[in-house]
C-alpha positions in Angstrom: 8.8 20.7 17.6 10.7 20.3 20.9 11.0 16.7 22.1 10.8 17.6 25.8 7.6 19.6 25.2 5.9 16.7 23.4 7.0 14.2 26.1 5.6 16.5 28.8 2.4 16.9 26.8 1.8 13.2 25.9 3.3 11.6 29.0 3.4 7.8 28.8 1.9 7.8 25.3 4.9 9.6 23.8 7.0 6.6 22.8 4.0 4.8 21.3 3.0 8.0 19.4 6.5 8.5 18.1 6.8 4.9 16.9 3.4 5.1 15.2 4.6 8.3 13.4 7.8 6.6 12.3 5.8 3.7 10.9 3.5 6.1 9.0 6.6 7.9 7.7 8.2 4.6 6.5 4.9 3.4 4.9 4.5 6.8 3.1 8.1 6.6 1.9 7.6 3.1 0.6 4.4 3.9 -1.2 5.8 7.1 -2.8 8.8 5.1 -3.9 6.6 2.5 -5.6 4.5 5.3 -7.2 7.6 7.1 -8.4 9.1 4.0 -9.9 6.1 3.4 -12.1 5.7 4.5 -15.8 6.3 8.2 -16.4 6.5 10.6 -19.4 9.6 12.1 -17.8 12.7 10.0 -16.9 13.2 9.7 -13.2 16.5 8.8 -11.6 17.0 6.6 -8.6 18.1 9.7 -6.6 14.9 11.5 -7.5 12.8 8.5 -6.4 14.7 8.2 -3.1 14.3 11.9 -2.6 10.6 11.8 -3.2 10.2 8.8 -0.9 12.3 10.4 1.8 10.3 13.7 1.6 7.0 11.8 1.7 8.3 9.9 4.8 9.4 13.1 6.6 6.1 14.8 5.8 4.1 11.8 7.0 6.1 11.6 10.2 5.8 15.4 10.9 2.1 15.3 10.2 1.6 12.4 12.6 3.5 14.2 15.3 1.6 17.4 14.7 -1.7 15.5 15.0 -0.5 13.9 18.2 0.4 17.4 19.6 -3.1 18.7 18.7 -4.7 15.7 20.4 -2.6 16.2 23.5 -3.6 19.9 23.7 -7.3 19.1 23.2 -7.0 16.4 25.9 -5.4 18.9 28.3 -8.1 21.4 27.5 -10.8 18.8 28.2 -9.1 17.9 31.5 -9.1 21.5 32.4 -12.9 21.8 31.7 -13.4 18.7 33.9 -11.3 20.1 36.7 -13.3 23.3 36.6 -16.5 21.3 36.8 -15.2 19.3 39.7 -14.2 22.5 41.5 -17.7 24.0 40.8 -19.4 20.9 42.1 -17.2 20.8 45.3 -17.8 24.5 46.0 -21.6 24.2 45.5 -21.8 21.2 47.8 -19.8 23.1 50.5 -21.9 26.2 50.1 -25.1 24.2 50.5 -23.9 22.7 53.7 -23.2 26.2 55.1 -26.9 27.0 54.8 -28.2 23.6 55.6 -31.2 23.2 58.0 -32.2 26.9 57.8 -29.1 28.0 59.8 -26.0 29.8 58.7 -22.6 28.2 59.6 -20.6 31.5 59.8 -17.3 29.7 60.5 -17.9 27.4 57.6 -18.8 30.4 55.4 -15.6 32.2 56.4 -13.5 29.2 55.6 -15.2 28.8 52.3 -14.4 32.4 51.3 -10.8 32.0 52.4 -10.3 28.8 50.4 -12.1 30.2 47.3 -11.2 33.9 47.2 -12.3 34.1 43.6 -15.8 33.1 44.7 -16.2 35.7 47.5 -18.9 37.4 45.5 -20.8 34.2 45.2 -20.5 33.7 49.0 -21.7 37.2 49.8 -24.7 36.8 47.4 -25.6 33.6 49.2 -25.2 35.3 52.6 -27.3 38.3 51.6 -30.1 36.0 50.3 -30.0 34.1 53.6 -31.2 31.0 51.8 -29.6 28.1 50.1 -28.4 29.3 46.8 -28.8 27.4 43.6 -25.5 25.8 42.7 -24.1 27.1 39.4 -23.3 24.1 37.2 -21.2 23.5 34.1 -23.3 21.8 31.5 -21.3 19.7 29.1 -22.9 18.4 25.9 -21.4 15.4 24.1 -21.8 14.8 20.3 -21.4 11.1 19.5 -21.1 11.7 15.7 -18.2 14.2 16.0 -16.7 13.1 19.3 -16.8 16.7 20.6 -17.7 18.1 24.0 -19.4 21.6 24.2 -19.1 23.6 27.4 -22.3 25.8 27.6 -20.7 28.1 30.2 -17.5 28.9 28.3 -18.7 28.1 24.7 -15.6 25.9 24.3 -15.7 22.9 22.0 -13.1 20.1 22.6 -12.6 16.7 20.9 -12.5 13.5 23.0 -9.0 12.0 22.8 -8.8 8.8 20.8 -12.2 9.3 19.2 -12.8 7.4 16.0 -15.5 8.7 13.8 -18.0 6.2 12.5 -17.2 5.0 9.0 -19.9 4.4 6.5 -19.8 0.9 5.0 -18.7 1.1 1.3 -21.2 0.1 -1.3 -20.6 -2.6 -3.9 -20.0 0.1 -6.4 -17.3 1.7 -4.3 -15.6 -1.7 -3.8 -15.8 -2.5 -7.6 -14.2 0.9 -8.4 -11.4 0.3 -5.9 -10.7 -3.1 -7.4 -10.7 -1.7 -10.9 -8.4 1.2 -9.9 -6.0 -1.2 -8.1 -5.9 -3.6 -11.1 -5.3 -0.8 -13.5 -2.4 0.5 -11.4 -0.8 -3.0 -11.2 -1.1 -3.9 -14.9 0.2 -0.4 -15.9 3.5 -1.0 -14.1 6.3 -1.1 -16.6 7.8 -4.5 -15.3 4.3 -6.0 -15.5 3.6 -4.9 -19.0 7.1 -6.2 -20.1 6.5 -9.6 -18.4 3.1 -9.9 -20.1 4.8 -9.5 -23.5 7.6 -11.8 -22.6 5.2 -14.5 -21.4 3.2 -14.4 -24.7 6.4 -14.5 -26.7 7.7 -17.4 -24.7 4.5 -19.4 -25.4 5.0 -18.8 -29.1 8.7 -20.0 -28.7 7.4 -23.3 -27.3 4.7 -23.6 -30.0 7.2 -22.8 -32.8 9.7 -25.3 -31.6 7.1 -28.0 -32.1 6.8 -27.0 -35.8 10.3 -27.7 -37.4 9.5 -25.8 -40.6 10.8 -22.5 -42.2 7.9 -20.6 -40.8 8.3 -22.3 -37.4 12.1 -21.4 -37.3 11.3 -17.8 -38.2 8.7 -17.5 -35.5 11.0 -19.2 -33.0 13.9 -16.7 -33.4 11.6 -13.7 -33.7 9.8 -14.5 -30.4 13.2 -15.3 -28.8 14.2 -11.7 -29.7 11.0 -10.4 -28.1 11.6 -12.4 -24.9 15.2 -11.0 -24.8 14.1 -7.4 -25.5 10.3 -6.8 -25.5 10.9 -3.2 -26.6 12.5 -4.2 -29.9 10.7 -2.8 -33.0 11.6 -5.5 -35.5 8.7 -7.1 -37.4 8.5 -10.8 -38.1 8.7 -10.3 -41.9 11.5 -7.7 -42.0 15.3 -8.0 -41.6 16.7 -7.2 -38.1 19.3 -4.5 -37.7 20.8 -2.4 -34.9 18.1 0.2 -35.2 14.9 -1.9 -34.9 16.3 -4.9 -32.9 17.2 -2.9 -29.8 19.6 -4.8 -27.5 19.4 -8.1 -29.4 23.0 -9.5 -29.9 24.4 -9.3 -33.5 24.7 -13.1 -33.7 21.0 -13.6 -33.1 20.1 -10.9 -35.6 22.3 -12.5 -38.2 20.8 -15.9 -37.6 17.3 -14.5 -37.8 18.1 -12.8 -41.2 19.6 -16.0 -42.5 16.4 -17.9 -41.6 14.4 -15.1 -43.2 16.3 -15.8 -46.4 15.6 -19.5 -46.3 18.2 -21.1 -44.0 16.9 -23.8 -41.7 17.8 -24.3 -38.1 19.3 -27.5 -36.9 17.6 -29.5 -34.1 20.4 -28.5 -31.8 19.9 -24.8 -32.6 16.2 -25.1 -31.9 16.8 -26.7 -28.6 19.4 -24.1 -27.7 16.9 -21.3 -28.4 14.2 -23.0 -26.3 16.6 -23.5 -23.4 17.9 -19.9 -23.5 14.4 -18.5 -23.8 13.2 -20.6 -20.9 16.0 -19.3 -18.6 15.2 -15.7 -19.6 11.5 -16.3 -19.0 12.0 -17.9 -15.6 14.1 -14.9 -14.4 11.3 -12.5 -15.6 8.7 -14.7 -13.9 10.5 -14.4 -10.5 10.4 -10.6 -10.7 6.8 -10.7 -11.7 5.8 -12.9 -8.8 7.7 -10.7 -6.4 5.7 -7.6 -7.5 2.4 -9.7 -7.5 3.0 -10.8 -3.9 3.7 -7.2 -2.8 0.5 -5.9 -4.4 -1.4 -8.8 -3.1 -0.4 -7.9 0.5 -1.5 -4.3 -0.2 -4.9 -5.6 -1.5 -5.4 -7.7 1.7 -4.6 -4.7 3.9 -7.1 -2.6 2.0 -9.8 -5.3 2.4 -9.8 -6.1 -1.4 -9.7 -9.6 -3.0 -6.1 -10.1 -4.5 -7.4 -12.6 -7.1 -9.5 -9.8 -8.7 -6.6 -7.3 -8.8 -3.5 -9.5 -9.8 -4.0 -11.1 -13.2 -2.0 -14.2 -13.9 0.4 -13.5 -16.8 2.5 -16.6 -16.3 3.0 -19.1 -19.1 0.6 -22.0 -19.0 1.7 -24.8 -21.5 -0.9 -26.7 -23.5 0.0 -30.2 -22.4 -2.7 -32.2 -24.1 -0.4 -33.9 -26.6 2.8 -33.7 -24.5 3.8 -36.7 -22.3 4.6 -36.0 -18.6 8.0 -34.5 -17.9 10.6 -37.2 -17.1 12.1 -37.3 -13.6 14.7 -34.5 -13.1 13.3 -32.2 -15.9 11.7 -28.9 -15.0 8.0 -29.0 -15.9 8.2 -25.4 -17.4 11.1 -26.3 -19.6 9.7 -29.7 -20.7 7.2 -28.4 -23.4 10.1 -26.5 -25.1 12.4 -29.5 -25.0 9.6 -31.7 -26.4 9.0 -29.2 -29.2 12.7 -29.2 -30.1 12.8 -33.0 -30.6 12.7 -34.5 -34.1 9.8 -36.9 -34.9 12.3 -39.8 -34.5 13.4 -38.6 -31.1 9.8 -38.3 -29.9 9.0 -41.8 -31.1 12.0 -43.2 -29.3 10.9 -41.3 -26.1 7.5 -42.9 -26.3 9.1 -46.3 -26.6 8.8 -46.7 -30.4 5.1 -45.7 -30.5 
């Protein structure tokens, strides 16, 4: 659509309308990008996601500008109806004055015919009747539910500019369904599913480190591999290989297979697994919290409670038998470090108790 035409049509509202359309385009592009980056049966490249987001943004912008154009046209049409009504009213008042007091003002009648040549027939009818004519009127009927004005004379229906239709208040059932749908959308995101698995596996790492036994060592390495690659298909009781262990490094697979055959981990190795698992978990947790904050903002904008949409998948240590973390030690890392200590080291930490 031509920019000059829209500027002429919308006048002072053009810049605000264009900025609003741009905002709608950006919002649609962002939402389409989020939707396209979610889980899908078909692989989607970054270029396809950007293309879909760009197309959604362009369509939203064009739709907003088209809507603004239609509103401008309707406003112009309504103004035309009102101008016609004002002209009718002014003519009828002037015609009434010509015949006022039972006398005919011929000079005034002649002027009225010259000023309103399209109404000469009306003037002659009034003159022939030699009485005050009934003034034709334009009857406008307004519908508050639809925001439309009906012109009984022309049969034209126009919509009032800026009209906002009344919105029915959603029922509790509608709200609960919206919350359920939003929660399902969030929890089905691939990064969220992955973090949920990583958080569970990390909790088992911490618990396994506190049990320096053959079974504890096996569970420790197995869950470390799950934190490292949640998609790995290796099972806790089978040997790990390149096919079932995914992207788990060869050194970790070898160590896991040795433990499966009876080799024990040293305290240093247990502590190293806990420390490495903690760093991997913390990085995944930051990504999870970024997505959670983004969806929380969407929920607030939609008038929905974020706490009912965003489940907390973060690791929560069971600290009932663990002393407080010493100064300078991260509280998230501390349970794992405590679990990797030997009984003698724990006793020494507690002051010999």
